[in-house]
N, C-alpha and C positions, 0 to 999 in steps of 0.2 A: 319795430322801428327804433333806431338807436336813440339814446337819451340826449336831449338837448338841455342847455343851461336853464335853470329855473329862475323866475323873476327875483326870488330871494334866496340867498345862499348863506349857509352857516360860515362863520369866521373861525370855527374851531378846527384844529388839526386832529384832535383826539376826542373820542366819546367821553363825556363827563361821567357816564355810568360805568363803563368797563375799560376805558383807556384804549380801545381799538382805534386804529387810524381811520380817518374819515376822508371821503372824496369831496371835493368842492361841490356844493349844491345838495348834499345829503339832507333829507328832512327827518330821517330816522336812522338810528344806528342799525346796520344790518346784522350785527352780532347779538345785541341785547334788546333792540327795539326802542332804545331811549328816544324820546320825542325831542327833536332839536328845533322845533318850530318857534320856541320862545327865544332863541338866540337872536340878538339884534342883527338886522341886515347891515351889510357893509355900507359905507358912506355913499358909494355910487352904484347904481343898479344898471346892469347890462343884460336885459332880457334878450333871448334869442328865440322867442316864441314864433315870430314871423319876421320876414325881411323881404326886401325887393332885390331883384337881380342888380348887382352893383351898377350904379348909373354913371353915365358920361365918361366911361373909359372905352377903349376900342372894342373890347369884347362885348360889352353890354350894348353899345350903340349898334353894332352889327346884329346883335340878337334881336333888336327891335325892327326886324324886317318881316315880310310876309312868311318867310321860311321859319322864323322863330319869333313869334309875337311876344310882347311883354306879358309877363304872367306874375301872379302872386306866388310867393314861395314860402314854404315852411322849411325851416332849417333843422335837420336831424343829423347831427354830426356823429360819426362813429367814434366811440370813446369819449364822447362829451360828458359833462358833469350831469349828475342826476341822482336818483335814488339807487344805491347799490347795496348789496348784501354780501358780506365776506363769507367765503366757503369755510367750513370747519376744517382744521388741519387733518390731512389724510383722507378727506372725504372724496368720493368719486365725483368726477366732473358732472355738474348739474344735479347732483343728488340732493334731495330735500332732506331736512333733518328728520330723523325717524325715531319712533319710540322703541329704543333698544336697551338692553341691559347696560351697555356702555354709557348711554346717555343718562341713565338713572344713577350709575355708579359715579359719574362725574359731577352730579349735583352736590353742592356743599351740604354737609351735615348740619342740623339745627344746633344753634348755640345752646349748650346745656344750661346756661344761666337765664335763657329766655323763659318767662312765665308760661305755664301750660296754656293759659287762656290766649296767648298771642301766637301759639304755634298754629300752622295751617290745619284746619279741620279736614277730615276725610269727606270729599265731595259725595253727594248722592250718586247712586248708580246712574250711568248714562251721561254724566257730566264730562265734557271734554277737558282733559288735563293737558297742561303744558308739556311739550316734548323736551324742554330743557330741565326744569326743576322737578317735574313729575309731581308737583303738589298743587300749584296754582290753577285756578279755573281760567278758561279762555273766554274773553269777553266777545261781544258781537263784532268788534272791529278786528278780531284775530290776534289780540295781544294777551299775554298772561297777566292776570290781575295780581300775581304774587311777585314775579321777577321782571315783568315787562317784555319778555322775549316775544318777537314776532313769530307766529306759527306758520307752518307750511300751508299754502292755499291749495284748494282743489285744482286750480288751473296751473299750478307750478309745472305739472307734467301731465299731458293728456295723450291718450292713444285710442284709435278706433280703426277697426277693420270691418269692412262690409262687402262681402263678396269679392269683387275684383278691384276694390279701391281701399286704400289704407292711408291714415294720416297720423302724424306724431307732432306734438307741440311741447316745447320745453322753455322754462323761464330763462335758461342760460346761466352764466356764472357771475354776472354783475348786476343785473336788474333785480329790484326787490320784489317784482311781481311779473307775471306773464301778461303782456298786453296784446298778444296775438290771439287769434281764434280761427276755427275752421269748421266746416260742415261737409260731410260726405254722405251721399245717398244714391239710391238706385230707383228707377221707375221703368215704365214701359211706354213705348210710343203707341199710337192707335193701331198699328199693324201687329202689335205684340212683341216687337223686337225690343231689346233692352236699351236703356239709356243710363249712363253713369255720370255722376256729378261730383265735382270737388271744388269747394270755395275756400280760399285762404285770405285772411284779413290781418293787417298789421296796424295796431293802434299808433297814432302819431303822439309820441311822448311829450312833445312840447305843448300839446293841447290838454284840456281838462278831460278827465274820465276816459282815457284812450282805451282802456280795457272794455268798458261798456260799449264804446263805438264799434270796436272790432266784433264783439259778440253780436250786437244788433245787426250789423251789416251782413255777417256770415249767415245768420239765421234767416234774414229777410230775403237774401238772394237765393238761398237754397229753397225756401218755401215757394218763391216765385217760379223757379224752374220746375219744381215738382207739380205745380199747378198748370203751367203752360205746355210743357212737353207732352203729357198724355192727351192734350187737346189737339195736337197736331201742329202747333206753332213751330216754325222752322227753328232749329237749335240756335242759329246765329241771332235771330230776332228775339228768341227767348232769353238769350244771354244779355242782350241789350236791355230788355225790359227788367231783367233781374238786377242789373247794376243800378237802374233808375230806382227800383224798389228799395235797394240797399241804401241808396243816397237819401231817400225820403225817411227811412228808418233812423239813420244817423242824424239827419237834420232835426228830427222830432226830439232828440235828446236835449237840444238846446232850449226847447220850449217846455220841458217837463215841469209841472208845478212842484213846488217844495224845494227846488234847488236854490242854493244861496244866491245865485246870480239871476234869478228869474226876472227881477224888475230892473236889472242893469241894462240900459240901452246899448251898451257896448259889449254885451255878453257874447255876440257872435264873433268877436275878434279872436277869441280863444275857445271856440266851441269844440265839443267832442269831435274827433276826426280820426280817419283811418284810411289805409289803402285797401284795394281789393284786387284779387286776381282769381280767375276761375277757369275751369275746363269742363267741357261736356263731350262725352263720346256717345254718339247716337247715329244710327243709320249709316255706318261706315265713315262718318265724318268726325273730325276732331275740331271743336269750336273752342276758342279761347277768348276771354274778355278781361279787361283790366282798367284800373285807374290808379296811378301811382307808380311805385318802383318795385313792387313784387313781380315775380317772373314765372314764365312757363318755359321749360326746356324739353326738347325731344331727344331721346337717347335710343338709337336703333338696337335691337337685339344683336344683330350682327355688327360688332364693333368695328369692322373694317369699313363700314359706311359712316359718313360724317354725322355727328350730332348737330343740333341747331337750337338757337334761342328763338322762341316764337313771339316774344313780346318786346316792346320798346319802352324804356323807362320814361315816365313823366318826371324829369329831373333836370337840374342845372347842367349836369355833365352831358346828358343826351341833347339838350338844346345847343350846347357849344359844338358838339360833333355834327349835329344836323345843319348848323349854320356854317360849317366848314372852318370854324375858328380854331379848333383844336382836334388832334386825333384822339382816339378813344383812350389810349394810355395816358396822355397828358390830362385829359378832362377828368378821368377818375382818380388821378393823383392829386388833383386840386382839392383844397380844404372845403370848397363849396360843392363838391361833386354830389353829395347826398342831400342837397337842398331840393325838395320835391316841388314840382310845379302843378301837380294834380292830386287831389285827394277827395274823399267823401266827407262832407261836413258843412254846417251852415255858413262857415266863413270861407268856403272854397270860392276861387275866382269864378269859375263856371264849371258845370258838369260836362265832361267830354268823354263818354264811354268809348273805349276802343274794343273792337271785336275783329276777329279773323277766323276764317274757316279753312281747314286743311283736309285733304283726303290721302292719308298715308297709303303707300303701296306695299309696305312691308311692316312686320311687327316691330313694336318698340315700346318704350316706357315714357309716359308723360310725367314730368316732374314739375309740380306746382309749389312754389316756395316763397317765403319772405326773404328780405335781404339779410336776415340773421344767418341764413345758410349760404346764399350766393356770394356774400362777402368773402367766404373762404373757398369758393369755387366759381369764380366770376364768369369765365369763358365757357362756351358749350363743351369744349374739350376737357376742361378741368372738372366740370360737373359730371360728364360721362365717366371720367376716371374715378370719381368718388362713388359712383353708383355701383353696388356689388353686382357681380355677374348673374346671380340668381334672383335679382329683384323682380323680374317678370313673374317668377313662380312664387316668390315670398315677398309681396309688397310691404307688409308690415315690418318685417325684418329689414328690408331695404330702407324704409323710412327711418327706422331706429339707427341704422348705420350712418345715414346722412346727418341726422341730428348729432350723433357722436362725433362725426367729422368736424362739425362746427364747434362743438364743445372742446375738442382736442386742439382746435385752432385758436382758442381763447374765449369763446362763448361770450363775446362782448354784448350780444343782443339776444332778445328772445328769438327762438328758432322754431319755425313751423314748416313742414313739408308734407305734401300729399302725393302719392304715387298711383298712377292709373295705367296698368298694363293694357296696351292696345294690340289685340291679336288680329292679324290679317292672313287669310289663306295664302299659301304660296302662289305666286304669279310671276309675270314677266318682270324684267329689270325696269327700273325707273328711279325717279328721285325719291329720297327717303321720306320726304314730307312735302307735298306740293300744296301751295296756297290756292284755294278756290275763290 
């Protein structure tokens, strides 16, 4: 989910530690990890953690109809201010800093006048060293004790391939961490036929601990499906139950003991939150479920057939289109387009899981993704054009290509995509993907 403005922003334009330019709202320097939290806040605070649909204008008034009821909204604006990390000059898009000879060579040499007692000592074997200075130890928060450089996180780039499903998640080029998460798995139905699961979650950056929220939701939904599908629960019902389980898991994060806001009666106002989208292939059916603005696309193997988007966003833009107040192009061009009206979290307006079941009559590819990808391939036709022709046979490679497409487009957000090839034996003509 794209970064939104933080309640407190730094007033500095350059990092005090390394002189790198800063984005409004940065809490740490992305180049050297300098802690900017001590910088005094500006005189006026303009948080955009949550907002309501603009009131008492024509669009909002019409939106308060049965077709588009009033809703709480989280504002996640693409390109908004937040925590960013600058890419190293010449680095490949999305590449995390690596322990390479060039990194070691670029580290400044010790001052010969420095007393030997003050020089960094050789850490014990097994100690994690800083990727920048190659001398300092990395603390539990992921920063070098010597130079303060933020270290690459395990979640900066993740890949998994499991049989006929594959997923890739990347931090992108501007966020300082990856707040997306995913889970892919396979199981069997009672009759022994296979079931394939893909869950993708996008942390709401304007909320607290969005990375924890997405991880908790993806894990809980996946575990719920792996428990219910082998028992014979209909895949669409299983998906509904999985979303409920994911919601409960994210809600529990707001109640965890030991958190700084544990005794704050208003802690739910900015509770951990995320979106969720998932797909299950089982018994010849394709079942999708979602809350938020992450999406599922259908791309037929035969590209002469039309692709389709199988989900409908919980967003301000979708509300405006549904209410007939704007066409899709106008709505998504508006600065409020990415204000989401549905999410998982203790401060959600209400939980409304969406599910749909399809029975494809021809083979194709299911694309499950966060808006970090579809922002660069929004329509079904654009997404189909970005999917490589051999993705059905090489789903992991296909997912890697799609993440690369988003990074090449600017990588303004975390990017996560899962691909599920859906094979159907040749049969008579019909719709590419029919809703059941």
